[in-house]
C-alpha positions as CSV (number, residue, x, y, z in Angstrom):
1,M,0.0,0.0,0.0
2,I,1.3,3.5,-0.9
3,Q,2.0,5.4,2.3
4,A,3.0,8.7,0.7
5,I,3.7,10.4,-2.6
6,F,6.6,12.9,-2.8
7,F,6.8,15.7,-5.4
8,D,9.6,18.1,-6.1
9,F,8.5,21.4,-7.6
10,N,11.6,22.7,-9.4
11,G,14.1,23.7,-6.7
12,V,12.4,22.5,-3.6
13,I,14.7,19.5,-3.2
14,I,16.9,19.6,-6.3
15,D,17.6,22.5,-8.6
16,D,16.8,21.0,-12.0
17,E,16.5,24.3,-13.9
18,P,19.9,24.0,-15.6
19,F,18.9,20.6,-16.9
20,Q,15.7,21.8,-18.3
21,M,17.4,24.8,-19.9
22,A,20.0,22.6,-21.5
23,A,17.1,20.3,-22.9
24,Y,15.3,23.3,-24.4
25,Q,18.5,24.6,-25.9
26,E,19.3,21.3,-27.4
27,V,15.9,20.7,-28.9
28,L,15.7,24.3,-30.3
29,R,19.2,24.2,-31.6
30,E,18.2,21.0,-33.7
31,Q,15.5,23.3,-35.2
32,G,18.1,26.0,-36.0
33,I,17.1,28.3,-33.1
34,E,19.6,29.5,-30.6
35,L,18.4,30.2,-27.0
36,S,20.7,32.1,-24.7
37,D,20.7,31.5,-21.0
38,S,19.4,35.0,-20.4
39,E,16.5,34.4,-22.8
40,Y,15.6,31.2,-21.1
41,Y,15.8,32.8,-17.6
42,S,13.7,35.8,-18.7
43,A,10.9,33.4,-19.7
44,L,10.8,31.4,-16.4
45,G,7.3,31.0,-15.1
46,M,5.6,30.9,-18.5
47,D,3.8,27.8,-19.6
48,D,5.5,25.9,-22.4
49,K,3.0,27.1,-25.2
50,T,3.7,30.7,-24.3
51,F,7.5,30.1,-24.0
52,V,7.9,28.8,-27.5
53,R,6.0,31.6,-29.2
């Protein structure tokens, strides 16, 4: 029986933001789009649909 479920919301337990940024940069680079670190960080908090516009 499940006693508990544990969630991590980006930064509570582990700071996974650099990994997410690298993933976005890699996928966009494959499409010929360069995404700088500052562009990525300026878009934090947006949902994915808004971010890629």
